[in-house]
N, C-alpha and C positions, 0 to 999 in steps of 0.2 A: 633266461630265468632271473627274476628279481633277486637282489642280495637279501631280501627279507623273506625268501622262500627257501626252506631247507628240506632235503629229501633223504629219508633214511630207509634201510631195509631191516626188517625184524621178523624172523621165523616165517619167511615166505610172503610177508606183507610189505607193501610199499606205503610208507607213512610220509605225509607231506606236512610240514609245519609252516604256517603263514604268520609271520610276526607283524602285529599291528599296534597302532596307538588308538586307544579307545575313544578318542574324540577327533579322529582324522578322516577327512573326506578322501584323501589319497588311499587310506587303508581300505575304505569301502570298495573303491575301484579295484584295488589289488585283489581283494577277496573274491569279487564277482569274476574278474577275468581268470584268476587261477582256477576257480571251481569249474568254469566253463571249458577251460583247456584240459583239465585233468579228469573230469567226469567221475569223481570218487564214488565208492559204494556207501561210505559213511562220512558224515561231516560232524566233527566235534567242535563245540563252542565252549568258551571259557565262561559258562554260566551254571548256576545251580537252579533248582526248580523255582525258588522264589524270585530270583532276578529274571528268569525266563518269563514268568507270569507278569512281572513288571513291565517288560518290553512288549509283551503281547497286548497288555492293557495299561498303558502308561499313566492313566488317570485314576487307576484303582486306589492309589494311596490317598487320593483326595477324599475318599469316602471312609477313611480311618476313623474309628470310634475311640476318642481319647480316653473315655471312661473305661472301655474295654481293655485298652493298653495298660492303664493303671491297675486295674483289678487282676490282670494276668501277669503282673510284675515284669513288664517288658519295656519299661520306660528307658533303661540304659541301652538296650539293644536297639530300640527305635531311634534314639538320638544318634547313635553311631551310624546306623544305616542312612539316616537323613543327611548327616554330615558328608558321608561318602558321595551320596547322590548329588548333593548341592555343589561339591567341589568339581565333580565331573561336568555338571551342567555349566558351571562358570567357565571351565576350560573350553567346552564345546562352543559356548557363546563367543569367546574370544576368537576362535578359529572360523566362526560362521558355519559350523557344521552341526550334525545331529548326534546327540548322545547315544552311544552304543550302536552307531550305524553299521559298523563292521560285523557286529553279532547279528543284527537284524538281517543283514545281507546273507549271512551264513544260514540263518533259519529260512529265509525266502528261497535261496538256492536249493536248499535241501528239499523243500516242498515242490519246487519246479522239477528237480531231477528225480523226485521220488526216492532220494537217497535216505539212509537211516540217520536221523538227527540224534546226536549224543550230547547230553548235558554233562560236560566233563569236569566241572569244578566242584569243590567241596562246598557244602552249605556255608553261606557267609555267617550265619548265626553260630555255627560250630567254630569257625575261625575267630570271630570276635570273642567268644567265650573262652576259648583256649588262650588267647592273648591276655584277656582280663585275669584269668587265674594265674598267669605267669608273672604278672607285675605286682610289685609291692605297693603300698599306699602312696608313697611319694611319687613313684613312677606313674601311677594312675592320675594323680592330680596334675602332674607335669604334661602327661599326654593329652588330657582333656583341654588344658589351657592352650597347648600348642595348636591343637586342631581347631578349637572354637574361636580363639582370639589371637591367632597368629597374624603375621603381616598381611594386609590387604593389598593385593597386586592387581586390582581390577583395571587400573589405568595403564598398566604396562603392556606393550605389545609382545607377541611371541615371535622370536626370531627363528630362522632355520636351524640354528644350533639348539634352541629350546625344543624344537619339534623332534629333532633327533634324540634328545634326551628323553623326551616322552616315549619314544619308541622303545627305549631301553628300560623304562620303568613299568611298574605294575600299577594298575588303577588304584588299588587300595593303599599301596605304599605311597603314591603321589599325594593322596589325600591326608595321609598321616605325616607328611613332611619328610624331613631327612631322617627317616626311621632307622636306617642303617647306622648312622652316626650317633644320634641322640638316644636311640632305643635299640641297641644291638641285639637284645634278647628277643625282640619281636620278629626279627627277620627269620628266625627258624620256623615260626608258625606261619607268618605272612607269605613268605616266598618258598622256603625249602620244603616244608610239608605239602604245600599245594602243588609244587613241581612233582612230588611223588605221586600225589593223588591224580593230577592231570595225566601224567605218563601212564599210570596204570589203566585209566579209562580209555585212553587213546589206543594203547597197544591191544586192548581187549575189545575194541570196537569191531563190529561184524564187517565182513568183506575183505577182499584182497587189497583194495586201495583205500586208505583212510586219510582224510585231509582234516587238519586241526587249525582252527582260528584262535590264536593266542596273543595275549599282550606280550610285547617284546621282551620284558624282564623274565618271562618264564621259558623262553626258547632254549637257552643254554642248559638250564637245569633239567628240562624235559629231555633233551637230547641225551644227557647222561643217564637219567633214570629209566629210560626206555629199556636199557639192557640190564637193569637190576631188578631185584625182588622187592616189592613194597608190602609193609604191614598195614594194610588198609583199616583193619579193625583199630589199631592203635592210634592212627592219625584221624579217625573219624568220630571218635567219642570225645565227650567233654570231661576232663578230669574232675573228679569229686573234690569238693572243698576239703581241706585238711581237717582232721577230727577236732583239733584244738580250736579251730575257727568256728566250727559249728557250736561248740560249747560256750563261746563268749556270751551270746545273748542270755543263755540260761544262767551262766555264772553271774552276770550282772543282776538278774532278777533275784537269784538266791542271795547275793551279796546285800541287796537292798532290804529284803525281808529280814535277814539276819541282823543288819545294823539298826533297823527300826525296833526290833525286839530288844536288842542290847540297850538302845537308847532308853526305852521304857523301864528296863530292869535296873540300869545303872543310874539313870538320872530322873526317873519318874516321869510323870505325865508331861511336864514342861519340856524336857529334853526329847521325848518321843514325838511330841507335837512339833517341836523345832525341826526335827529330822524330816518329818513329812513336808513341812513347808519348804525346807531347803530343796528337797527332791522335786517338788512341783515347780518351784521358781527357777532353778537351774535347768531342768529338763524342758519344761514348757517355755521358759523364757528364751532359751537359745534356739529352740525349734521355731518360736515366733520370730526371733531375730533373723533366722535364715529365711523365713518367708517374707519378712520385711525387706531384707536385702534384695530379694527377687522382685520387689515391688508388687507383692501380692495384694489382693483386695483385703480390706480390714476383716471381713468375715473369714477369709482363708487364714489370716494371721491368728485370729482368735481361735479358729479350729485347731491350728497347730499347737497353740498354747494349752488348750484343753486336752487334746488327744495325746500329746507326747508322753506325759507322765504315766498314762495308762497303757499305751501301746508298747512302751519300752519293757513292760513286764510280761509281754507276750511276744515271743520271737516270731510268731506267724503274722504279726501286724506291724504297721509302721506309720508314724505320724504324717509323713509326707503324702501317703496315699489319701488320707482324709482331707488334708489340706488341699491336695491337688483336685480331688473330687469336688470340694467346695468351690475352688477356683473355676473349674469347668462349669459348675452350675451357674455362677454369677457372671462370669465373663462370656460364656457361650461362644466358643470358637466357631467361626464361619467358614464356608467354602472358600472365601477369598483368603482367609488366613492359610488354609491348606495350600492354595495355589501359589502364594508368595513365600512358602517355606524355602525354596532353593535360594532365594535372594536374601531372606531374612536370617537364615540359620548361621551364616558366616559373618554376622555383624553384631556388635554389642547392642545397638538399638533394636535390632530384630528380636533378640531374646528378651530384652527388658522393657521394651516399649511398644513396638509396632505389632508384633504377632501374638495373638492371644492363645494359639495352640502351643507355641513354643513357651509362652509364659506358664502355662499349666505344667509342662514338663519340668521347667525350671523350678517352680514352686515345690514340686515333689522332691526333686534332688536337694534343694537348699534346706527344706524343712527336715528331711531325713538326716542331713549332715549336722544340722543344729541340734537335733535330738540326740544324736550319738555323742557329740561333744558335751551336751548337757548332762548326760548320764555319767560320764567320767568325772566332771566337775562336781556333781551332786554327791557321788560316792566319796570323793576326796573330802568334801566339806563335812559329810557325816562322820567320817573316820576321825577328823580333827576335833569335832564336837565331842565325841565319845572318849577318845583316847588322848587328846591333846592336853 
């Protein structure tokens, strides 16, 4: 029996855990041979429904409608998902193997044996959202920078020692870098909670013999969690934003209206008009600057400038959406852009120069950041004009 195969007994069930590396050809062979030898009633794979569909139809994401992504407010989630996928593709390319091959083998073997296939992992979207809600602003910026513009190691070979490390890491953790050291609070959501979720799904899978295909990082935690009770409801929902955070956009809008009224009352027409101009220049100007930094099309920059002062007053709208939609209209991302995302998303040139699809997403993000900063500076300017 391989050292990467663990056998447990739980309430009359035999549970077999197969530790894999998500981009290892050796892992594919191990999964295939273990399943053939064990003939399990159920096969659990470390996938959720979205990733399962992605494996079954790997080119589905090439048909993504960027306009729909913007309108449904899924830009951040999509960027995170694409980065994870791109990182794994890079590792698979280095090893000369197929991305997710061991999970594909688990699915294929389940079909051949007519065993029950169990998608045992938590929704990746829930995981991302729980992580995002956990982090402060500085940590979010640091995390995005680390993942998007970290060291490029394309030219380095992977040693046997590196491969063993991969077996001990989680696919998502690998893509986020040294998450345990630089972002210790993320580990709870990324690893510990998913250990609980996986263990619950595995021990409740139908049949007397259950085999689970897992990333090596999860095996120790799942072994412990199998014998514990899990609060699935608690770890399966996305925490609501704190009440005060929800009030921030409305507070900004009320503050603007209040300051404008005070400006007209205390300083007359001239001061009121100056306040309006300051609001427009700061808000629109910094939103346009954000789009400019993203190297957006001039029409997208102009859209950000016009939209920001207006959308900031409506918490249900955002300047970046309008700038991004304009960018998508004039740049028109192509199928080729979609196909080269795995290579482009992990490079500076890919985001800013080569890939029009990524450029649209970047324009949305940067215009929104600029608009948010502009709101703060505009309110500060108006306060000094009235009370200074």
